[in-house]
Steps between C-alpha positions, in 0.01 A plus 500: 500500500692711250474221241126459559455876465703511181684807627735532202208503256277719715777752555587516130256781421296753692155356424587157640692653793202687645288214636761308701638822645156621607434162663841480667478847644141443609602195698789687661293807586226301672742269680741755634217721623317210665810355660662825615378489860682170554809575291589844632583382856727215381642659185651832598554610139153402378385858431807564281435180306169633373535607143139601438586848367733344242237245401233767469719712269591198288136400465412848380778491241391166355132589521354244742322493831582263784289187497433427867452145623442308816819389673550249779399638837765508767416508868841533660860603441617147413241466225580848372871413484424182304280685254742791470784258431325394178515861380862540598608182325295587191673837496841334492386282211348796321801730496561422135161646407645848457717375214197337337291817530779710353542264203134420437252778572782757498449619855775631724573583861373852431207399282273216612746265669610685814360224719722236339803726533434506875547122513867509412780482757521553793161327503666157535647608834155619605347162419765327708413732789134397468605133507703560817205672668274212403743244645537704820124533538428132431696312764263207555373243249133599534576860407731392218230267365249784512738726305558234235129421466415868454780542246366206297145635513622842389703356213201297376272803522751716314550234233125456453444877472788559260479188283 
């Protein structure tokens, strides 16, 4: 997805940085709010994983508003875990974005890129904890299939919205 988005080019200057960030954060805001009722019982640290205040401050600094979208609906904890896993894996892949924002648009952890700073270690350990919870929750093949199907649907929706 990063290649399709052209992240390196879009993060090279502030004007081109604004649109993908507004879209990315819009997707996250809608999803994590809509999925919270299913994620909180199975993900004990879910409330601490919310970085909305950081996102809001960053958006103000770069001068954009969140662009909300429709995200896949989840109806149970297994589906929520599958959808949430897409965000967690994307976060691992996106940890290098802070370096790009510092080089390109000239943002920093204290000025417009606090959200990306929050993705650095120990976040990798947190993602592994989410994976363990997902495996523990999905003991049978039907549940596992449901998780995978929801993850694929979420990835396609995110890709379509961002690209």
